[in-house]
N, C-alpha and C positions, 0 to 999 in steps of 0.2 A: 151262363153266368160270369161261371169261371173263365170259361174261353174267351168270352170278351174281354175282361181283365188282363188276359195274357196277353194278348193283342196291342192292347194300350200302352203296356208297360216299357216297351221298347221306345215309344217314341216320347213320351215323356221322360228317359233319360237321356234319349237325343237331345232334346231341347234344353235339358240340365247343360249338357255337352256345351253347347251352343254358347249358352249364358255366361257358363264359368270362364269360358276362355276368355272372350275379352275382358270381361271382370279381372283378370291374372294380370292382363299385359296395364291394364289402368293402375293396378297396384303395383306393379314395376316402375310406371313411369311418378310416379308419386313418391317413390324411396326415396330418401335423402342421399346425397353421396355424403362418403365418410368422411369424419373431422379428422383433421392432422393436425398434431401439436408439434410445433418446431419446438425442439428438445433443447438447442444449441444454447438458448437462456435459460433454462429450468436448472435448478438447485439438486444436486444429485446426492448431494448428502446434506451434513450439516449447518453446513457454512463455516465449518474452517478451513484449515490451511488447503487450499487445491479445491475446494470445492466451487459452486457456480456462484453467481450471484443471486442471493435470496432477496433483493429490493428491486430495481427498476428495468432489469435485464441490461445495465449496461456493461457487465461485466466485471465490475467492482463489488466491494460490501458496503452497504449505503447504512448500516448500523455495525458501528465499532465493536467487536467483542476486546470483551477487558481482558480477556484470555488469549487472545492470540496476539503475537507480535508481527506486525506489518512491516514488509520489507522496504517498502518506498516512503513510509512514515516515520519507522523508527530505525532501520537499522542502515537504509542508503544515507542517509544523512551523517552518520558518525562516520562510516566507511573515507566518503567524498571529502568530508572536512580531516580527517585526520591522516588520509592514506594517499588518497587521490590525489594530490598535488604536486606541483612543477617539480620536478627534482626527483619524485618519487615513484609514483605508482597511478598517475595521471597526469593533466595538463601538457599531453603531447611527452612524458616521459613513462618507461614501463622497465623500471629496476626488474634487472633478471628475469626478463621477460613478461613481467606480471603488470598487467592492467585491472585497476581497481575503481576506473569510474562508471562501469555498468553493469548490472547481472550478471551477463555473461561470463565477464570475465574474473568476477569475483568467485562463479561457482568452480574456478580452474581450482581452488584452494580450498575447496567445503567437499565435504564428504555429506548430501542431503542426508538428517535425521540421525547424523553419528558427529556432534559437537567435538567428542573426545579424539577421535581421526583425524579431523579436520585441520590442514595447515596451517589455517587464518586462525583458528583460536592457539594455537600452538606458538604460534609467535607473539599475540597478544597478551599471552599471560608466561611469556618467555623472562625468567629472571637475570639472566647474561645481558649485560647492557649493550654487548658487541651482536646480540641478536633477536633482540626485544623490539616489536614494533608497536606504535612509532618510533624512532629510534633516538634518542636524546641529541640534542639539548630539549627536542621535544616532549611535551607532557605525552605521559602512559596515559593509555585509557581508563578509566575511573572503573570500578568494580561495577558499577551498576549501567555501564556501558556494557562490559564485558559480558557481564547476564543477560543484557538484552539480545545480543549476537548469540551467543552460545543456546538460549529458546528458540529463537528463529530457528536456526539450524536442527536441533533437536525436533521442530516441529516439521519438518520437511522441508525448509530452505527453499519457501515458494515465491515467485514473482509477485506478491500480492499487495493490494492496497486497500485502504478504507478510507471510503470518502464519503463522509457521514456529512449530511447538511445539517446538525447539531451543533453549537458552538457554544458553550458555557461562558459568558461571559461575567457570571454573576459570582465569582470568588478568584478571581484574577488575584495572585501575590507574587512578588519577585521569586522566594524561595521555591515555590511548587509551580508554577508557572512558565514564567519568565528564564528562569537562569537555565533549566534544563532544555531548554530552546537554545538559549545562546550556546549552553554546553555543546549539544548532539549537532549544532550547524553551524558553529563559528569558530569556538576556541581551538579547533586543530591548524586552522592559520593565523590566529591571533592570539598567539600563545610562545612561550619559549621566551630564546635569546633574541631573537629575531623575526618577530611577530611582523606579518604582512603589514605593509604601510605605516608600519611604526605605532602599529594599533593593537594594544593589546587587552583580551577582553575575558579576565580570569576572578573578577571578584564587582562585586557592587557597586564601588567606587569609580570604576573603571566604566562600566557600563550606563550608570545614571549619566556621567559625562558625556556622553553621544547620546545619552535620549534628552537631556535637557537643551541640545543643542540644536536640535531635529533633525541631527544627522542617521540616529538609528532607526528612525521612522521613514527617512528618504531614501534610504539603502534596502529596505526590505520590500517598500511598497514600489520599488523599481521606478521611481520617482524622476522627472527630468533633470540632469545636471548632476546626478548622484551616479555612482558605480553601481551597478545591481549586484546584489549580495542575497543568499551566499556565491562567489565570485566561481564564474563556471560550473554552475549547478543549476539545476530547476530552482524557482522563485518557489520561497515557503508556502505551503499552502494557505490558504485565505484564513482559516480559524486559528492559526500559528500570529498571522500578520495582526489578527482583529484581537488577539491578546496582549500582545507589546503592544499595541496601539491603546488599548484599554489603560493596560499599566502605567502609559507614559503621561493619559489623558488624566490620570487619577494624581498625578504629581510624582509619579516613579518613586512610590516609596520602598523602604528597604525594609520589605514585609515577607 
C-alpha cells in the first residue's frame, strides 16, 4: 500500500503543476494597468501663494482666500494705474529703465518675501518729494494700497490670481465696494493737477456724475462708442463690473 502511494504522488504533483501554470498566466492577463495621476493640476499645499489649484484645475484659485493678497486682483491694478502710465513706467515709457506694466517688470524692483528690502516699497513710502513714487503732483498711494503691496511681497510676491465665481451683490455700497475699485484701478490716471481726459475721480460727487450719465458703466463694460477702461490695461474682472453696475442701478447712493 505504501509503495503504491509513493508511485502516485509524483503524478499528482505533476498534474497540479500543469494546472497552476495556465492559472498563473490567466491571473497575469487580468491584472489592471497601473493608474497614473496627472499631478500637474494637483494642489501640493494649502492653497496659499505658490500652491496649485484647489478647484477645477485651471491653474487659478477658484475660492478666494481672504488672508491672501492676489497679484492680478489686488496688486497689479494699483501699480498699473499709478505707476505704469505714459511718461513714467509704462505706456511705452520706462523711466530709469523700469517697466511696471507687467509682473516680470515689477519683479525687477521687488525682493520676494522681503518687502523691507524691496526698492518698490522704498519709493512708495519715501518722504522726500523728489524721490517718492508716484511723483507729485500725482497723489501718493494710500496707506491701504501700500499695505496691500507689502503684504503681497511678504507672502512671496507670487503671480497669482483668484477667479472665484462667487460675487456678492447683496451688500454693495459706495464706500466699501465701489470706491476701493475706482481708487485702485482709476485714480492713478484720473487725479492730480492734470487728470487724463480732464476727468478727475477722487470723490463721490465726481464718480456719481459719470455714473448718472451712463459713462462709467459704458467704459468698464467696454461698450461700443466708449474708450475701454482701465486704459491700456485688462478689463476689470466681471464681479467688480457687476458690483459697480449694481450700485448704479440702485441710483448710485452715497453710502
